[in-house]
N, C-alpha and C positions, 0 to 999 in steps of 0.2 A: 613675169606676167606680161602678157601682150597689152600694149597701150590701147588697143581697140577692144579690150575685154569690157563686158557690161558689168559694172560693179554697183550693187545695191547695198546701201547703208541704212539700216532700220534705226531711226532715232536721230533727231536734230538737236541734241544737247551738245555739250562741250566735246565729249568724246567723238560723237558722230560728225559734227561740223568740222572739227579740227582735222579729222581724218579725211573728210571729203575735200577740204581746202588743200591739204598736202598732196593728195593724189592728183587733183586737177592741176595744181601748180607744176607737177612733175610730168604732165603731158597725157594723163589718162583722159580719154575723150568722152567716155560714157559713164558718168558717175550720177546715180540717182538716189535721192534721199526722201523716202516716205516717212510719214509720222512727224511728230512735233517735239516740243521741249518743255520741261518743267523748270522755269527760270526764276520766278518771283522777283523781288526788288533788290536783293543784296546777297553777296557772298564774301566771306572773309578771304583776304589775300595775305598770306603769311608764309614764312619759310621756317618756322619753328617746329622742327621734327627731330625726334631722337634718332631716326634711321637716316644714315648718311645719304643714301640714294634719293630718298624723298626730299631731304633738305636741299640737295644740289638742284634737283628739278624745280623745286618751289622757288629757290633763290633766283634761278635763271628766269623764271616766269615773273617774279617780283620786279626784276630789273626792266623787263619789257613793259609791264603794266605802268611802272612809275616814270619811264623815260620816253616811250614812243608817243609822238603827238596824236596818233589816232585814238588813244585812250583818254585824252583830256576830256573831262566831263563825264567819263565813265568810271575811272579809277579815282579814289579819294584817299589820301594818306590819313592814317589814324594810328595812335599807339596801340600796341597789343599787350595786355596784362594776362599772364597765366598764374592762377593762384591754386593753392591746395591746402592740405592740412598736414602738419608735421607728424601726426600720429597714424596716418594711413598711407595707402600706396601712391597717393598723389605726389608726395614728396619725392619718391623714387623716380617718377616720370619726369618731374621738373628737373631733377639732377641729371638725368640722362639727356634731356633736351638741351640744357645749358652747356653740358659737356660737349655735345655735338656742335653747338654754336661756337664755343671757344676753339675747338679743333679747327673749324673752318675760318677762324678769325673774324667772326661776325659779331656785331654789337648786341649786348644785353646788359642789364643792370639788376642786381638783386634787390628785392624788397623784403626787409627783415620783419616788417610788421604791417598791420593794417594802417597804423598811424603814418608810417612811411609812405604807403601808397596814397593815402588821402592828402598828405603834404605835397606829394608830387602832382597829384591830380585833384585839386580842391572841389571839382564838380561832383566827386563821389561823396555823397552825404550819408551813406549807410554804414553799418558796422563791418561790412565786407566779410570775408571768410574767417570769422573768428569763432571760437578761440583757436589757438595753435596755428596762426596764419603763417604761410610761407608762400613765396612767389617771386616773380621777376617781371620786368617790362622790356619791351623792344620797340624803339621808335620807328624802325624800318618795317612798317606793316601798313595795312589799310583795308579797304573794301571796294568791291566793284558793284556797280548797278547791274544786276544780273540780266534784267530785261534788255537794257541797252547793249550790254556786252554780247549777248547771243544774237541780237539783231544785227550788230556790226559784223559778227562772224558770218551770219547768213548772207549779208550783203557782199562780203568778200567772196563767198562761195558762188554767188550769182555772177559776179564779175568774172570769175574763173570758168564759168560755163557749167556749173553743177545744176542739175535739174531737181526740182522739188515737187512732191505730190502731197497735197494736204487734204484735210477733211476725211470723210468716210473712205474715199478711194486711196487715202494714204495711211489709214489705220490698219496695221498688219495684225492678223489674228491667227495665222498658221503658216506652215511651210509646205510646199509641194515638192516631194522628192521622187526620184526614180528607184528602181529595184536595187541599185548600187549605193543607195543612201547619198546620192548627189542631189543637191537642191536645184530644182529647175526654176522655181518662182516662189514668191510669197503671195499669200492670198489676203485680201483686204475685207473690211467690213462692208464695202459696197458690192462685194461679190466679184470683184475684178482680180486679176493677177498681174504681178510685176515680175517679168522674167529677167534673168541675169546669169552671168557665168560665175561670179564670185559674190558672196554675201557676207556682210559684217553686221552683227547684232550689237548695237550701241543703245540698247533699249532700256537701260537702267533697271528699275524695280520690276518691270514687266518681262524681263528676259526669261525667268524660270517658267513663265506661262507658255513660252514658245518652244523651249528646248529643255532637256533634262540637264540640270547643273550639278547633279550628284552631290548634294549637300554642301557645295562650295560657296553658296550664297544664301542669304535670307533677306527678303524684302521686309523692312521695318518702317513703320510710320513714326516720325518724331514730331513732337508738338511745337508749334510756333505761335507767337502772339504779336499783336500790333497795338500799341497804346497811342491814342490820338493826342495830338499836341496843338497848342495855339501857335500863331505865328511867332510870338515872343519866345515860346518854349522851343520851337524848332531852332531858333538862333542860339538859345541858351545851351541846348544839349548837342549842338553840333560838335562840341569839343569833348564829348564823353568818349573815353577810350573803349576799345573793344576789350571787354572784361570776360574772361573765361574761368570758371571754377571747375577744375579737373575732377573734383570729388562728386559734384552734383551734376556735371554735364551742362550747366546753364551758361549761356553767353549772350551777348547783346551787340548791337550796332549803334553808331551815332544816329542822330535824327536824320530822317530822309525828307529832303525838300519837297519833292514832287507829291508825295502821299501825306506829308505832315504827320508822320508817325515815328515811333521809336520801336524797332523790331527786336525781339528776343526769341530764344529757342532753347530747348533742352535736348542734348545729344546723350541719350541713355540707352537702355535695352530696347525701348520702343514698343510699338504695338504691331501685331500681325493681323492679317485678314485672309480668310479662306475664300478663294474664287467662287463665283456663282455663275449660273447660266446667263445672267445679264451681261457678263463680260464677253460673251460671244466667242470664247475660246474653249478648247477641250478642257473640261473641269477636272483638275487634279486635286486629290484630297490631301496631299502631303506637302503643299507649298503655301507660301504667303504671297499675295499679289495685290497691287492697288486696283481700284475700279478702272475699267477701260474708258469710261466716259470722261470728258474734259472736266477739270476742277470746277468751272463755273456752273456745271450742271449737277454737281454732287451735293448731297446733304451736308451742311456746314456743321459737322459734329466733331467735338474734341472730348475725349474722356475727362471727367471732372478732376481726377487726380493730376492729369497733365496740366490743366489750367492752374491748379494749386501750386504746382512746381514752378510754373512761370512766375506767379506772384511772389513766391518765396524768394526766388532769385532776384527779382526786381527790387524787392524790399531790402535785399542785401546791399545794393549799391545806390538806389534812388528811392528811398521809402516814401517820398512825397508823391510818387506816381503809382505805388503798389496797389492801392485800392480803387483806382480809376477803372471804370468799365473798359474792356478792350474794344477797339473798333472791329477787330476780327481775330478769331483764333482758327487755326487750320492744322492740317497734318502734312508734313513734308516727308516724302518717301525716299528712303536710303536703300542701297543694296549692300548689306554688310557681308563681309567675309570673316572666317574664323580668326585670321591673323590681322585683319584690317588692311590687307594688301589689295592692289588692283588685280584684276584678271585680264590679261592681254595674251590670248593664245588661240590656236586652232581648236575647234571642238572635236573631240575624239570620235563622235558618231557620224560626222559628215565630212565629205571630201573637200568641200568648198565653202566652209563656214568658219569665220573668225569671230571671237568674242572680245568685245571691248567693254568691260564693266567692272563691277566690284568697287565702286567709288568709296563706299564705307564712310561717307561723310567727311572725307579727307579734303 
């Protein structure tokens, strides 16, 4: 590909920004990134995957997060506990994951019981995933302040010469193609066009609203909650491990200094949403898609059963906080694929379009 090619990357999340940074660092002169990112306050950093390829990628990433000076104050170490139930499929997943870690000669330690987990981490005051508890822990894990991480990556891109278009003029709503199905430009909410020679869609859950994904992805909303903490509680719960219950999908983060909250989420089947005319895209009846408007302008609605699941999970590890009113509940949009794998490939319908998506909550 010619280094003078005009490359348009739709989406300024991790997939989009990392691609932009890599291209610019390799000498591509005209890289433009319209649109924004859904980043929030935290993301889990772990390499505990049953799949060898994902494990290797994640371990390489963990080493960079934990060792590079640029991530000090962005990455924070925290133990990772994966629990399940010996009577259901969670046990099989745990066994596959620990087998992969062992093969790679990476550390982990078995937790035979809830009592063993609580002995190792006394801050856990609940009953945990009982009865029939099974699980393990890995001390080589942590979490990243997502807002700060994306901002750091954006700044890296700016230093490399990447151009950004924000607001309505950077909100992409459709593609402009010629008779040969080659994309000439993307059209925006402001009525403007951004022309290019090559296009990359790293637009997360919004992707299926722009191109046909042929049932390879489904945008799902997962529920997240934030419990307010006092200054003393922020200090107390700073040492809470990242605890994930494979059977329920519930997981948490340690306390967050800047927001004085403890964040939790449920990764399950999720909720879907049919697009409407308010999304300013061609309305498709067979897809799920998030609203196009920014999160701060959306109605703060979470399904009641989602909030119930948040509280049930919190009661499992920290019952003293389980009945406290949430400071905020929200929906986090995933792009799920049938196998849980990323989709990194050229789109079959267009000559100059590459898809970077299918994050699947990984």
